[in-house]
N, C-alpha and C positions, 0 to 999 in steps of 0.2 A: 301377365304371361303371353298372352297372344299378341299384345302390341310390341313387346320385346322380340318376338319371333318375327314379326313383320318387319321391323327395324332391321333386323339382323339380313333377312332376305333382300331387302332393298339396298342395304349397305354392300352385301356380297355382289349384287347385280351390277351396282355402279362400278365396284372394282374390277369386276371382270370386263366391262365395256372399256375402262380407262386401260387395263392391260391389253386387251384385244387391238384397240386402235394405235397403241404404242408399238406394238409388234408389226403391224402392217405398214407403218409409217417409215419414211425415210430417216436415216441417221444424219443429222447435220452438225458440223463443228465450225465455229467462228474462230477469229483470230489466225487466219490463213493467208498467205500470200502466193500467187502463183508467179512464177518467174519465167517470163516469156523467153524462148530461144533467142541467141543472137543471130541477127540476119546478116548475111554474108555482105561484106563491103561497109558495113558499119563499124565504127571503132569501139562502141560498147552497146550492150543489149538494153532493150527498152525497159523502162521502169517497172519494177514489181506492181501486181495488181492485187490490192486488198480485196478479200471477201470471205467466201465459207465454201467449205468442201462438204459435198453430199453423197451418201452412199444410199442409192435407191434400191431397195429390194425388189420392188415390184417390176421395175423397168431394167433392173440389172445393169446399172450404170453408175459410174464414178463422175460426178458433175462438179465443176467449179464455176460458183456464181459471183460476179463482183459485187460490190456495195449496192449497186442499183438493181440487184437480182437479175442481171442478164447472164446468160451462160456464155462462159468464155472457153471452156474446155468441156467435153463430153466423151467419156471413155466406156465403151461397153465391156463388161466383165470378160466375156469371151475373146476379146481382142487382146487383152493383158497378157505379156509374156513374162514379164518379171516386175518386182517391186524392191526397192532399197531403201531402209531407213538409215540415215546417217546423222550422227551427233559430232559436231566438230567442237573444239575448243582453242581459242586464242588468248594469249596474255593481254592485258589492259594496258598497252603502252601509253596512250594518250591520257588516260585518267591518272596514271602514274606521274606523268610529267607536270599536268596541270593542277591535280589536287594532292595527292599524296603517293610517296613511294610504296607505301603498303598494297597499293593496287597491284603491283608486280606480281604479289602472291595469289591473285585471284585471276580467275579465265572467265571470258564471255563464252556461252555455249549457244550454238545454233543448231536446230533440228531440221532435217529435211527429209521429204519422201520423194523418190523419183520412181516414177510409174513408166516402164517400158512397155509399148503397145504397138499393133499394126493399125495403121489409118485405113480410110475407106479405101485408098489406092493400093493397098497392099504393100506399102512402104514401111519401114521400121522407124519409129519415132518415140519420142519420150516427153514426159511433163514434169517439171520439177516444182516442188510446194515447200515453202518455208512456213513451219509450224511454230505456234507459241510453245514455251515449255510447259504450260500447264495442260495442254492436251495432246501433246505429241505422242505419247505412248498410247493414249486412247485411240488416236488416229490409225497409227499403225496396226493394233491389235484388231481395230474394226475392219480396216483393209484387208487383213489376212482372214477374218471370220467371214465377211461377206463374199469376197471373190473366190475364196477357196484355194487361193494361191499363198504360198510361203512369202513373208517379208524377210528378206535377208537383213540382219542387223550389222552395223558397222559403227563402232564408237571409237573415236580418237581422243586420247587422254592427254 
């Protein structure tokens, strides 16, 4: 009886430590691409940067890190003006031509999160993130919960 009581206390304290450390840690999502803005004078924008998006509760920052864990974009929560989640769908023409006409009945879907914010110089700017379908809704919900700002939803059918 006494031994089982000790085990229960030990397990309870381990669970409390795990939950406490999880609550204070930053929330990280993989399978995200940062789409750099098109530079004036160039025909096309730079290639997407693969990495992860991090919502840091303690520093109150949205951070995008590339695959080498280097910070590419850092956005303070209080500088965010608006956020938009977009889901676009386009027919699969190439697959229909190359593989099977049945692909005309399916669509490819892409998920984007656009964050409008004010930079350090006071200018309005934005960052666009392409998200994987497996975590797109979770990222949008976390962005809304962490920043306290509403994420507008736009779904193209």
